[in-house]
Backbone as a ProteinNet text record, in pm:
[ID]
protein_1_A
[PRIMARY]
MLGQRTIPSASPRVAVGVPADLLRRRPDIRRAERDIAAQSEQIGIATAELYPHFSISGNIFFDAANFKDLFTGDSLAGKRGADLQLEHLELRPAGQ
[TERTIARY]
6512.7	6591.3	6617.2	6753.9	6771.2	6769.7	6821.5	6830.7	6926.8	6938.4	7056.1	7180.2	7224	7327	7463.1	7509.6	7659.4	7751.9	7839.5	8001.3	8031	8069.9	8181.4	8267.6	8336.1	8463.2	8577.6	8720.8	8789.4	8864.9	8870.9	8982	9052.3	9029.8	9162.2	9337.4	9296.3	9439	9468.1	9575.5	9619.4	9698.4	9674.7	9739.9	9893.6	9967.3	10111.5	10189	10248.9	10352.8	10474	10566.3	10612.6	10563.5	10656.9	10533.5	10622.2	10651.4	10721.4	10610.8	10552.6	10422.1	10335.5	10305	10209.3	10182.5	10335.6	10384.9	10350.9	10299.2	10345.7	10186.1	10113.1	9969.6	9944.2	9900.4	9860	9922.4	9795.2	9792.1	9823.7	9889.7	9982.2	10073.5	10106.1	10263.9	10285.4	10186.9	10225.4	10228.5	10158.5	10184.9	10271.5	10282.8	10401.3	10509.7	10612.2	10746.7	10743.8	10598.5	10586.4	10577.8	10502.9	10607.1	10724.9	10800.6	10945.5	11034.8	11015	11016.5	11038.1	10923	10946.1	10985.2	11030.1	11097.7	11202.7	11273.5	11428.9	11462.8	11377.1	11353.7	11364.5	11344.3	11319.2	11455	11521.7	11619.3	11749.3	11725.7	11799.2	11850	11680.1	11646.5	11777.4	11753.1	11795.6	11953.2	11966.1	12146.9	12230.5	12137.8	12163.4	12175.8	12097.8	12054.1	12173.3	12289.2	12410.2	12497.3	12524.7	12580.5	12556.7	12693.3	12670.9	12611.3	12510.9	12445.6	12494.4	12519.5	12609.8	12510	12485.3	12416.9	12461.1	12445	12485.1	12355.9	12355.2	12250.9	12258.6	12214.1	12201.4	12129.1	12088.5	11989.9	12067.4	12028.4	12052	11928.5	11964.5	11827.2	11866.4	11720.7	11821.6	11825	11879.4	11861.4	11906.9	11825.4	11896	11780.9	11821.5	11758	11704.2	11722.6	11575.1	11549.9	11430.2	11304.9	11410.1	11419.1	11526.5	11679.9	11691.2	11835.1	11864.4	11754.2	11634.9	11734.9	11703.3	11752.4	11901.2	11989.4	12127.3	12168.5	12269.8	12410	12500.8	12415.8	12493.6	12415	12271.6	12173.4	12190.9	12239.9	12248.5	12358.1	12282.6	12364.5	12340	12347.7	12273.2	12406.9	12330.9	12397.6	12367.2	12521.3	12531.5	12612.2	12507.7	12551.6	12592.8	12682.5	12653.1	12598.3	12512	12547.4	12548.8	12573.2	12592.4	12557.8	12517.3	12378.9	12455.1	12561.1	12537.3	12413.1	12333.8	12265.5	12363.1	12287.1	12310.9	12412.7	12552.5	12616.3	12686.3	12657.3	12663.1	12795	12937.7	13033.5	13058	13093.6	13104.4	13275.5	13315.8	13494.7	13421.7	13469.9	13477.9	13436.9	13375.3	13314.3	13214.8	13176.8	13062.4	12943.7
10831.1	10819.6	10673.7	10587.4	10479.7	10377	10415.8	10356.4	10310.7	10203.8	10169	10088	10148.6	9984.6	9955.1	9853.3	9831.4	9863.4	9869.7	9902.8	9800.3	9853.9	9778.6	9724.4	9611.1	9583.4	9532	9590	9581.3	9444.5	9404.7	9263.1	9264.3	9113.8	9078	9080.6	9103.3	9098.5	9277.4	9277.3	9428.6	9424.9	9452.9	9425.6	9521.8	9485.6	9483.2	9444	9597.4	9609.2	9757.4	9699	9829.8	9932.4	10018.5	10141.3	10267.3	10216	10300.4	10213.2	10142.1	10122.1	10150.3	10203.2	10265.2	10416.3	10438.4	10663.2	10623.6	10475	10506.8	10489.1	10448.2	10454.9	10554.5	10651.6	10829.5	10840.7	10884.5	11039.9	11131.4	11188.8	11361.1	11307.2	11194.9	11152.4	11152.3	11056.4	11022.8	11218.1	11265.1	11388	11456.5	11492.6	11549.6	11543.4	11347.1	11324.4	11328.4	11362.9	11395.4	11603.6	11616.4	11748.5	11800.2	11679	11695.7	11675.7	11597.6	11515.1	11675.1	11685	11835.9	11960.7	11975.6	12085.4	12060.2	11885.2	11916.9	11910.1	11824.8	11888.7	11976.7	12117.6	12214	12323	12226.3	12301.2	12209.4	12097.9	12021.7	12093.7	12176.4	12269.4	12418.4	12459.5	12576.9	12551.1	12410.3	12419.2	12402.6	12330.9	12359	12436.2	12537.9	12649	12736.3	12719	12801	12757.3	12661.2	12612.8	12612.9	12665.9	12715.8	12610.1	12657.9	12599.3	12539.4	12455.3	12453.2	12362.7	12374.3	12357.1	12366.1	12219.3	12259.5	12253.8	12281.9	12317.1	12307.1	12235.9	12201.2	12174.8	12233.6	12162.9	12144.3	12080.1	12078.6	12069.8	12137	12187.7	12142.6	12205.5	12223.9	12394.2	12352	12549.4	12566.5	12621.6	12582.1	12718	12786.7	12869.8	12814.6	12709.5	12662.7	12585.1	12503.6	12403	12301.3	12248.5	12110.1	12126	12197.7	12187	12222.8	12160.4	12126.5	12054	11907.2	11774.9	11716.7	11835.9	11787	11763.2	11664.3	11747.9	11830.6	11950.3	12067.7	12178.1	12101.5	12235.2	12181.4	12038.9	12008.8	12113.4	12187.5	12275.3	12273.6	12338.2	12364.8	12453.8	12441.7	12541.5	12443.1	12503.4	12487.5	12559.9	12613	12647.2	12578.9	12693.9	12634.1	12821.5	12744.7	12801.1	12846.6	12896.3	12876.6	12996.9	12974	13024.9	13047.9	13181.1	13178.7	13231	13247	13305.9	13407.4	13556.1	13687.6	13612	13663.7	13646.3	13749.5	13729.1	13894.6	13850	13960	14004.2	14091.4	14012	14081.8	14087.3	14208.2	14166.3	14113.9	13999.4	13935.5	14050.1	13926.8	14057.9	14120.2	14167.3	14213.6	14155
-2322.7	-2279.9	-2352	-2412.6	-2512.9	-2370.4	-2228	-2129	-2114.5	-1962	-1911.8	-1992.7	-2007	-2077.4	-1997.3	-2030.5	-1960	-2048.2	-1935.4	-2008.9	-2066.5	-2195.2	-2241.9	-2144.5	-2194.4	-2170	-2185.7	-2213.2	-2357.6	-2339.4	-2472	-2481.6	-2393.2	-2370.4	-2275.7	-2345.9	-2461.4	-2518.4	-2603.7	-2535	-2610.1	-2725.1	-2851.3	-2967.8	-2873.8	-2936.2	-2874	-3008.3	-3056.1	-3115.2	-3172	-3229.7	-3249.6	-3285.1	-3154.7	-3195	-3308	-3348.8	-3495.8	-3605.4	-3621.2	-3660.1	-3641.6	-3501.2	-3472.9	-3533.2	-3554.9	-3623.2	-3736.1	-3822.3	-3974	-4024.1	-3939.4	-3979.1	-3902.1	-3900.1	-3827.8	-3951.5	-3922.8	-4077.5	-4118.1	-3935.3	-3990.8	-4009.7	-3940.2	-3935.8	-4104.9	-4116.3	-4254.7	-4339.7	-4326	-4362.2	-4356.5	-4265.1	-4211.8	-4274.7	-4323.3	-4337.1	-4520.8	-4554.5	-4711.5	-4763.1	-4612.3	-4648.3	-4650.6	-4483	-4466.7	-4575.2	-4715.3	-4789.5	-4905.7	-4911.6	-4984.1	-4985	-4910.8	-4808.5	-4858.3	-4861	-4880.7	-5003.7	-5116.7	-5212.5	-5302.4	-5200.9	-5210.3	-5243.5	-5089.4	-5106.7	-5158.2	-5227.2	-5317.5	-5446.6	-5487.1	-5636.7	-5579.3	-5481.2	-5489.8	-5414.4	-5418.1	-5415.8	-5537.7	-5672.8	-5767.2	-5864.2	-5779.2	-5899.7	-5865.9	-5781.8	-5704.3	-5842.5	-5878.4	-6038.6	-6159.6	-6188.1	-6319	-6411.7	-6487.2	-6630	-6769.8	-6819.5	-6932.5	-7019.4	-7142.7	-7272.9	-7435.9	-7490.2	-7655.3	-7738.6	-7809.4	-7872.9	-8014.7	-8126	-8234.4	-8294.1	-8488	-8546.1	-8666.1	-8792.5	-8900.5	-8981.4	-9138.8	-9246	-9305.8	-9436.7	-9580.4	-9622.4	-9681	-9800.2	-9906.8	-9981.6	-10096.6	-10189.9	-10308.4	-10335.6	-10405.9	-10500.7	-10579.7	-10504.5	-10522.4	-10521.8	-10505.9	-10654	-10718.8	-10660	-10589.5	-10537.5	-10417.1	-10306.1	-10148.8	-10105.8	-10176.7	-10042.5	-10131.6	-10232.2	-10265.7	-10149	-10203.5	-10040.5	-10053.2	-10115.6	-10101.9	-10030.8	-10029	-9960.1	-9753	-9789.9	-9606.6	-9500.1	-9425	-9333.8	-9204.6	-9108.5	-8949.4	-8882.1	-8760.5	-8672.5	-8591.8	-8476.8	-8291.9	-8269	-8109.9	-8042.4	-7884.5	-7785	-7666.3	-7568.2	-7445.4	-7390	-7231.1	-7193.9	-7030.5	-6941.5	-6847.3	-6748.3	-6647.8	-6514.5	-6427.4	-6345.7	-6206.7	-6166	-6094.9	-6040.3	-6014.1	-5853.9	-5903.3	-5810.3	-5685.5	-5559.9	-5477.4	-5398.7	-5516.2	-5399.6	-5348.3	-5252.2	-5088.9	-5038.5	-5000.7	-4923.9	-4798.6	-4743.7	-4632	-4521.6	-4440.5	-4278.5	-4333	-4382	-4417.9	-4460.1
[MASK]
++++++++++++++++++++++++++++++++++++++++++++++++++++++++++++++++++++++++++++++++++++++++++++++++

């Protein structure tokens, strides 16, 4: 046996503070807050997917039949395009 010991007494001064500070220090509460923030972000991403996506792209290049004509002003060419993307729409009559 380790022998008899006295029961330690509590400090007469108890740390007093705002209860929210105690909650901020708890690791389980901090993890729950991060999980809620991640789920909220997923909701925002899903909401953004409901809207159409529109993009414009293009490129500029040199195009010539002969190498000596490659870097002249007439060999400069380009392409441009636009893209509109809609997610799958499920249309049903009201009330179904």
